[in-house]
Backbone as XML, in Angstrom:
<?xml version="1.0"?>
<chain id="A" units="angstrom">
  <residue number="1" name="ALA">
    <atom name="N" x="66.433" y="75.094" z="89.509"/>
    <atom name="CA" x="66.776" y="74.709" z="90.867"/>
    <atom name="C" x="68.276" y="74.834" z="91.072"/>
  </residue>
  <residue number="2" name="LEU">
    <atom name="N" x="68.673" y="75.116" z="92.276"/>
    <atom name="CA" x="70.088" y="75.336" z="92.568"/>
    <atom name="C" x="70.946" y="74.099" z="92.355"/>
  </residue>
  <residue number="3" name="GLU">
    <atom name="N" x="70.380" y="72.916" z="92.513"/>
    <atom name="CA" x="71.204" y="71.716" z="92.343"/>
    <atom name="C" x="71.619" y="71.501" z="90.887"/>
  </residue>
  <residue number="4" name="ASN">
    <atom name="N" x="70.986" y="72.195" z="89.955"/>
    <atom name="CA" x="71.312" y="72.024" z="88.533"/>
    <atom name="C" x="72.074" y="73.208" z="87.946"/>
  </residue>
  <residue number="5" name="TRP">
    <atom name="N" x="72.571" y="74.111" z="88.769"/>
    <atom name="CA" x="73.217" y="75.294" z="88.226"/>
    <atom name="C" x="74.593" y="74.967" z="87.662"/>
  </residue>
  <residue number="6" name="THR">
    <atom name="N" x="75.056" y="75.799" z="86.749"/>
    <atom name="CA" x="76.391" y="75.665" z="86.167"/>
    <atom name="C" x="77.104" y="77.014" z="86.281"/>
  </residue>
  <residue number="7" name="LEU">
    <atom name="N" x="78.395" y="77.016" z="86.032"/>
    <atom name="CA" x="79.143" y="78.271" z="86.050"/>
    <atom name="C" x="78.605" y="79.247" z="85.015"/>
  </residue>
  <residue number="8" name="HIS">
    <atom name="N" x="78.080" y="78.721" z="83.910"/>
    <atom name="CA" x="77.526" y="79.592" z="82.873"/>
    <atom name="C" x="76.347" y="80.405" z="83.412"/>
  </residue>
  <residue number="9" name="ASP">
    <atom name="N" x="75.643" y="79.873" z="84.399"/>
    <atom name="CA" x="74.534" y="80.609" z="85.010"/>
    <atom name="C" x="75.016" y="81.913" z="85.646"/>
  </residue>
  <residue number="10" name="LEU">
    <atom name="N" x="76.241" y="81.934" z="86.154"/>
    <atom name="CA" x="76.786" y="83.164" z="86.731"/>
    <atom name="C" x="76.969" y="84.228" z="85.658"/>
  </residue>
  <residue number="11" name="ARG">
    <atom name="N" x="77.425" y="83.815" z="84.482"/>
    <atom name="CA" x="77.581" y="84.748" z="83.362"/>
    <atom name="C" x="76.225" y="85.298" z="82.940"/>
  </residue>
  <residue number="12" name="ARG">
    <atom name="N" x="75.242" y="84.415" z="82.870"/>
    <atom name="CA" x="73.887" y="84.821" z="82.484"/>
    <atom name="C" x="73.309" y="85.792" z="83.508"/>
  </residue>
  <residue number="13" name="THR">
    <atom name="N" x="73.521" y="85.498" z="84.784"/>
    <atom name="CA" x="73.028" y="86.377" z="85.846"/>
    <atom name="C" x="73.678" y="87.749" z="85.751"/>
  </residue>
  <residue number="14" name="LEU">
    <atom name="N" x="74.982" y="87.769" z="85.547"/>
    <atom name="CA" x="75.693" y="89.036" z="85.404"/>
    <atom name="C" x="75.151" y="89.817" z="84.218"/>
  </residue>
  <residue number="15" name="ALA">
    <atom name="N" x="75.069" y="89.188" z="83.052"/>
    <atom name="CA" x="74.608" y="89.878" z="81.849"/>
    <atom name="C" x="73.189" y="90.410" z="82.024"/>
  </residue>
  <residue number="16" name="THR">
    <atom name="N" x="72.320" y="89.606" z="82.603"/>
    <atom name="CA" x="70.933" y="90.018" z="82.814"/>
    <atom name="C" x="70.853" y="91.218" z="83.745"/>
  </residue>
  <residue number="17" name="ASN">
    <atom name="N" x="71.586" y="91.164" z="84.842"/>
    <atom name="CA" x="71.535" y="92.256" z="85.806"/>
    <atom name="C" x="72.203" y="93.521" z="85.296"/>
  </residue>
  <residue number="18" name="LEU">
    <atom name="N" x="73.241" y="93.386" z="84.491"/>
    <atom name="CA" x="73.843" y="94.576" z="83.893"/>
    <atom name="C" x="72.876" y="95.207" z="82.902"/>
  </residue>
  <residue number="19" name="GLY">
    <atom name="N" x="72.169" y="94.385" z="82.141"/>
    <atom name="CA" x="71.151" y="94.903" z="81.233"/>
    <atom name="C" x="70.069" y="95.660" z="81.981"/>
  </residue>
  <residue number="20" name="ARG">
    <atom name="N" x="69.638" y="95.132" z="83.117"/>
    <atom name="CA" x="68.644" y="95.822" z="83.961"/>
    <atom name="C" x="69.139" y="97.190" z="84.410"/>
  </residue>
  <residue number="21" name="ARG">
    <atom name="N" x="70.433" y="97.326" z="84.532"/>
    <atom name="CA" x="71.021" y="98.590" z="84.983"/>
    <atom name="C" x="71.420" y="99.474" z="83.803"/>
  </residue>
  <residue number="22" name="GLN">
    <atom name="N" x="70.862" y="99.197" z="82.644"/>
    <atom name="CA" x="71.070" y="99.977" z="81.422"/>
    <atom name="C" x="72.523" y="100.029" z="80.948"/>
  </residue>
  <residue number="23" name="VAL">
    <atom name="N" x="73.305" y="98.997" z="81.264"/>
    <atom name="CA" x="74.650" y="98.908" z="80.704"/>
    <atom name="C" x="74.488" y="98.576" z="79.224"/>
  </residue>
  <residue number="24" name="LEU">
    <atom name="N" x="75.226" y="99.262" z="78.384"/>
    <atom name="CA" x="75.106" y="99.065" z="76.942"/>
    <atom name="C" x="75.493" y="97.636" z="76.558"/>
  </residue>
  <residue number="25" name="PRO">
    <atom name="N" x="74.738" y="97.051" z="75.622"/>
    <atom name="CA" x="74.988" y="95.650" z="75.242"/>
    <atom name="C" x="76.423" y="95.371" z="74.811"/>
  </residue>
  <residue number="26" name="HIS">
    <atom name="N" x="77.039" y="96.292" z="74.063"/>
    <atom name="CA" x="78.408" y="96.020" z="73.605"/>
    <atom name="C" x="79.394" y="96.007" z="74.773"/>
  </residue>
  <residue number="27" name="VAL">
    <atom name="N" x="79.114" y="96.759" z="75.834"/>
    <atom name="CA" x="79.986" y="96.729" z="77.013"/>
    <atom name="C" x="79.812" y="95.396" z="77.738"/>
  </residue>
  <residue number="28" name="ILE">
    <atom name="N" x="78.562" y="94.935" z="77.852"/>
    <atom name="CA" x="78.311" y="93.621" z="78.461"/>
    <atom name="C" x="79.035" y="92.541" z="77.674"/>
  </residue>
  <residue number="29" name="GLU">
    <atom name="N" x="78.965" y="92.603" z="76.350"/>
    <atom name="CA" x="79.635" y="91.600" z="75.516"/>
    <atom name="C" x="81.138" y="91.612" z="75.737"/>
  </residue>
  <residue number="30" name="HIS">
    <atom name="N" x="81.711" y="92.801" z="75.898"/>
    <atom name="CA" x="83.156" y="92.880" z="76.152"/>
    <atom name="C" x="83.502" y="92.335" z="77.533"/>
  </residue>
  <residue number="31" name="ILE">
    <atom name="N" x="82.651" y="92.584" z="78.520"/>
    <atom name="CA" x="82.894" y="92.040" z="79.856"/>
    <atom name="C" x="82.857" y="90.516" z="79.807"/>
  </residue>
  <residue number="32" name="LEU">
    <atom name="N" x="81.889" y="89.972" z="79.062"/>
    <atom name="CA" x="81.763" y="88.517" z="78.945"/>
    <atom name="C" x="82.774" y="87.927" z="77.964"/>
  </residue>
  <residue number="33" name="ASN">
    <atom name="N" x="83.492" y="88.805" z="77.264"/>
    <atom name="CA" x="84.448" y="88.401" z="76.236"/>
    <atom name="C" x="83.754" y="87.644" z="75.101"/>
  </residue>
  <residue number="34" name="HIS">
    <atom name="N" x="82.561" y="88.140" z="74.746"/>
    <atom name="CA" x="81.810" y="87.575" z="73.624"/>
    <atom name="C" x="82.056" y="88.398" z="72.380"/>
  </residue>
  <residue number="35" name="LYS">
    <atom name="N" x="81.938" y="87.749" z="71.235"/>
    <atom name="CA" x="81.896" y="88.471" z="69.977"/>
    <atom name="C" x="80.440" y="88.797" z="69.708"/>
  </residue>
  <residue number="36" name="ALA">
    <atom name="N" x="80.174" y="90.046" z="69.386"/>
    <atom name="CA" x="78.794" y="90.449" z="69.123"/>
    <atom name="C" x="78.312" y="89.824" z="67.828"/>
  </residue>
  <residue number="37" name="ALA">
    <atom name="N" x="77.133" y="89.257" z="67.866"/>
    <atom name="CA" x="76.552" y="88.675" z="66.661"/>
    <atom name="C" x="76.237" y="89.756" z="65.644"/>
  </residue>
  <residue number="38" name="SER">
    <atom name="N" x="76.049" y="90.990" z="66.116"/>
    <atom name="CA" x="75.663" y="92.066" z="65.215"/>
    <atom name="C" x="76.848" y="92.703" z="64.502"/>
  </residue>
  <residue number="39" name="LEU">
    <atom name="N" x="78.046" y="92.496" z="65.008"/>
    <atom name="CA" x="79.212" y="93.090" z="64.354"/>
    <atom name="C" x="79.623" y="92.275" z="63.139"/>
  </residue>
  <residue number="40" name="THR">
    <atom name="N" x="80.016" y="92.981" z="62.125"/>
    <atom name="CA" x="80.562" y="92.301" z="60.954"/>
    <atom name="C" x="82.044" y="92.068" z="61.194"/>
  </residue>
  <residue number="41" name="ASP">
    <atom name="N" x="82.642" y="91.265" z="60.351"/>
    <atom name="CA" x="84.090" y="91.064" z="60.457"/>
    <atom name="C" x="84.822" y="92.389" z="60.297"/>
  </residue>
  <residue number="42" name="ILE">
    <atom name="N" x="84.311" y="93.254" z="59.442"/>
    <atom name="CA" x="84.941" y="94.558" z="59.235"/>
    <atom name="C" x="84.861" y="95.378" z="60.516"/>
  </residue>
  <residue number="43" name="GLY">
    <atom name="N" x="83.693" y="95.344" z="61.194"/>
    <atom name="CA" x="83.547" y="96.070" z="62.452"/>
    <atom name="C" x="84.535" y="95.587" z="63.491"/>
  </residue>
  <residue number="44" name="GLU">
    <atom name="N" x="84.749" y="94.294" z="63.542"/>
    <atom name="CA" x="85.706" y="93.737" z="64.497"/>
    <atom name="C" x="87.130" y="94.129" z="64.140"/>
  </residue>
  <residue number="45" name="ILE">
    <atom name="N" x="87.404" y="94.247" z="62.874"/>
    <atom name="CA" x="88.750" y="94.614" z="62.429"/>
    <atom name="C" x="89.050" y="96.072" z="62.739"/>
  </residue>
  <residue number="46" name="TYR">
    <atom name="N" x="88.079" y="96.959" z="62.495"/>
    <atom name="CA" x="88.331" y="98.388" z="62.627"/>
    <atom name="C" x="88.119" y="98.936" z="64.032"/>
  </residue>
  <residue number="47" name="ASN">
    <atom name="N" x="87.259" y="98.330" z="64.814"/>
    <atom name="CA" x="87.048" y="98.829" z="66.173"/>
    <atom name="C" x="87.960" y="98.064" z="67.120"/>
  </residue>
  <residue number="48" name="LEU">
    <atom name="N" x="89.086" y="98.653" z="67.422"/>
    <atom name="CA" x="90.070" y="98.018" z="68.290"/>
    <atom name="C" x="89.986" y="98.522" z="69.729"/>
  </residue>
  <residue number="49" name="TYR">
    <atom name="N" x="89.011" y="99.359" z="69.998"/>
    <atom name="CA" x="88.834" y="99.889" z="71.352"/>
    <atom name="C" x="88.478" y="98.750" z="72.300"/>
  </residue>
  <residue number="50" name="THR">
    <atom name="N" x="89.106" y="98.719" z="73.463"/>
    <atom name="CA" x="88.935" y="97.590" z="74.389"/>
    <atom name="C" x="87.917" y="97.843" z="75.503"/>
  </residue>
  <residue number="51" name="TYR">
    <atom name="N" x="87.408" y="99.064" z="75.621"/>
    <atom name="CA" x="86.383" y="99.399" z="76.619"/>
    <atom name="C" x="86.858" y="99.139" z="78.053"/>
  </residue>
  <residue number="52" name="VAL">
    <atom name="N" x="88.144" y="99.294" z="78.305"/>
    <atom name="CA" x="88.684" y="99.032" z="79.644"/>
    <atom name="C" x="88.052" y="99.959" z="80.678"/>
  </residue>
  <residue number="53" name="LYS">
    <atom name="N" x="87.959" y="101.246" z="80.376"/>
    <atom name="CA" x="87.376" y="102.206" z="81.323"/>
    <atom name="C" x="85.934" y="101.834" z="81.635"/>
  </residue>
  <residue number="54" name="GLU">
    <atom name="N" x="85.149" y="101.559" z="80.607"/>
    <atom name="CA" x="83.742" y="101.214" z="80.794"/>
    <atom name="C" x="83.587" y="99.914" z="81.567"/>
  </residue>
  <residue number="55" name="LYS">
    <atom name="N" x="84.406" y="98.929" z="81.230"/>
    <atom name="CA" x="84.332" y="97.645" z="81.935"/>
    <atom name="C" x="84.683" y="97.823" z="83.408"/>
  </residue>
  <residue number="56" name="ARG">
    <atom name="N" x="85.705" y="98.610" z="83.686"/>
    <atom name="CA" x="86.115" y="98.846" z="85.073"/>
    <atom name="C" x="84.980" y="99.496" z="85.861"/>
  </residue>
  <residue number="57" name="GLU">
    <atom name="N" x="84.348" y="100.515" z="85.278"/>
    <atom name="CA" x="83.247" y="101.205" z="85.962"/>
    <atom name="C" x="82.071" y="100.266" z="86.219"/>
  </residue>
  <residue number="58" name="VAL">
    <atom name="N" x="81.709" y="99.476" z="85.215"/>
    <atom name="CA" x="80.571" y="98.564" z="85.344"/>
    <atom name="C" x="80.872" y="97.474" z="86.368"/>
  </residue>
  <residue number="59" name="LEU">
    <atom name="N" x="82.069" y="96.911" z="86.318"/>
    <atom name="CA" x="82.406" y="95.848" z="87.264"/>
    <atom name="C" x="82.524" y="96.376" z="88.689"/>
  </residue>
  <residue number="60" name="GLN">
    <atom name="N" x="82.930" y="97.635" z="88.853"/>
    <atom name="CA" x="82.939" y="98.238" z="90.189"/>
    <atom name="C" x="81.510" y="98.410" z="90.692"/>
  </residue>
  <residue number="61" name="MET">
    <atom name="N" x="80.610" y="98.832" z="89.802"/>
    <atom name="CA" x="79.201" y="98.959" z="90.171"/>
    <atom name="C" x="78.645" y="97.603" z="90.601"/>
  </residue>
  <residue number="62" name="TRP">
    <atom name="N" x="78.976" y="96.547" z="89.853"/>
    <atom name="CA" x="78.496" y="95.199" z="90.179"/>
    <atom name="C" x="79.091" y="94.729" z="91.512"/>
  </residue>
  <residue number="63" name="SER">
    <atom name="N" x="80.360" y="95.004" z="91.733"/>
    <atom name="CA" x="81.011" y="94.642" z="92.994"/>
    <atom name="C" x="80.325" y="95.337" z="94.170"/>
  </residue>
  <residue number="64" name="ASN">
    <atom name="N" x="80.007" y="96.611" z="94.004"/>
    <atom name="CA" x="79.304" y="97.351" z="95.056"/>
    <atom name="C" x="77.947" y="96.719" z="95.341"/>
  </residue>
  <residue number="65" name="HIS">
    <atom name="N" x="77.259" y="96.298" z="94.297"/>
    <atom name="CA" x="75.947" y="95.668" z="94.464"/>
    <atom name="C" x="76.077" y="94.345" z="95.230"/>
  </residue>
  <residue number="66" name="ILE">
    <atom name="N" x="77.054" y="93.533" z="94.875"/>
    <atom name="CA" x="77.262" y="92.249" z="95.559"/>
    <atom name="C" x="77.606" y="92.488" z="97.029"/>
  </residue>
  <residue number="67" name="GLU">
    <atom name="N" x="78.470" y="93.467" z="97.297"/>
    <atom name="CA" x="78.815" y="93.787" z="98.683"/>
    <atom name="C" x="77.578" y="94.230" z="99.461"/>
  </residue>
  <residue number="68" name="TRP">
    <atom name="N" x="76.694" y="95.009" z="98.832"/>
    <atom name="CA" x="75.458" y="95.443" z="99.476"/>
    <atom name="C" x="74.570" y="94.238" z="99.796"/>
  </residue>
  <residue number="69" name="LEU">
    <atom name="N" x="74.452" y="93.303" z="98.841"/>
    <atom name="CA" x="73.646" y="92.103" z="99.072"/>
    <atom name="C" x="74.184" y="91.288" z="100.246"/>
  </residue>
  <residue number="70" name="ILE">
    <atom name="N" x="75.506" y="91.148" z="100.306"/>
    <atom name="CA" x="76.124" y="90.393" z="101.399"/>
    <atom name="C" x="75.851" y="91.082" z="102.734"/>
  </residue>
  <residue number="71" name="LYS">
    <atom name="N" x="75.969" y="92.402" z="102.757"/>
    <atom name="CA" x="75.702" y="93.155" z="103.989"/>
    <atom name="C" x="74.251" y="92.971" z="104.421"/>
  </residue>
  <residue number="72" name="GLN">
    <atom name="N" x="73.325" y="93.046" z="103.464"/>
    <atom name="CA" x="71.909" y="92.868" z="103.789"/>
    <atom name="C" x="71.653" y="91.474" z="104.360"/>
  </residue>
  <residue number="73" name="ALA">
    <atom name="N" x="72.259" y="90.461" z="103.750"/>
    <atom name="CA" x="72.076" y="89.088" z="104.229"/>
    <atom name="C" x="72.652" y="88.929" z="105.634"/>
  </residue>
  <residue number="74" name="SER">
    <atom name="N" x="73.810" y="89.536" z="105.886"/>
    <atom name="CA" x="74.428" y="89.456" z="107.218"/>
    <atom name="C" x="73.558" y="90.127" z="108.266"/>
  </residue>
  <residue number="75" name="GLU">
    <atom name="N" x="72.983" y="91.263" z="107.906"/>
    <atom name="CA" x="72.109" y="91.972" z="108.846"/>
    <atom name="C" x="70.850" y="91.160" z="109.134"/>
  </residue>
  <residue number="76" name="MET">
    <atom name="N" x="70.309" y="90.503" z="108.125"/>
    <atom name="CA" x="69.124" y="89.669" z="108.326"/>
    <atom name="C" x="69.455" y="88.475" z="109.218"/>
  </residue>
  <residue number="77" name="ASP">
    <atom name="N" x="70.646" y="87.886" z="109.008"/>
    <atom name="CA" x="71.077" y="86.764" z="109.853"/>
    <atom name="C" x="71.224" y="87.210" z="111.303"/>
  </residue>
  <residue number="78" name="ALA">
    <atom name="N" x="71.772" y="88.404" z="111.502"/>
    <atom name="CA" x="71.966" y="88.919" z="112.862"/>
    <atom name="C" x="70.622" y="89.156" z="113.547"/>
  </residue>
  <residue number="79" name="LEU">
    <atom name="N" x="69.647" y="89.635" z="112.795"/>
    <atom name="CA" x="68.318" y="89.867" z="113.364"/>
    <atom name="C" x="67.615" y="88.560" z="113.714"/>
  </residue>
  <residue number="80" name="ALA">
    <atom name="N" x="67.873" y="87.534" z="112.916"/>
    <atom name="CA" x="67.223" y="86.238" z="113.131"/>
    <atom name="C" x="67.823" y="85.484" z="114.317"/>
  </residue>
  <residue number="81" name="ALA">
    <atom name="N" x="69.056" y="85.814" z="114.663"/>
    <atom name="CA" x="69.746" y="85.087" z="115.748"/>
    <atom name="C" x="69.264" y="85.496" z="117.115"/>
  </residue>
</chain>
């Protein structure tokens, strides 16, 4: 229920929806600033790539989706008025 939501729910919603859009799990983890449970300490030491390009593209895609949802809601409100 909405009265019990937390800020963490927004992170979960983002991660779930990015997964639905076939965003690679390691990119989602970097967006959420999580350490992957599957990476070893050695993997974390040697892979210093920050995925900035990928994160930017994915977050732009998500922003476009949110803007589309807002537009749809506004159009529905206008029709209901």
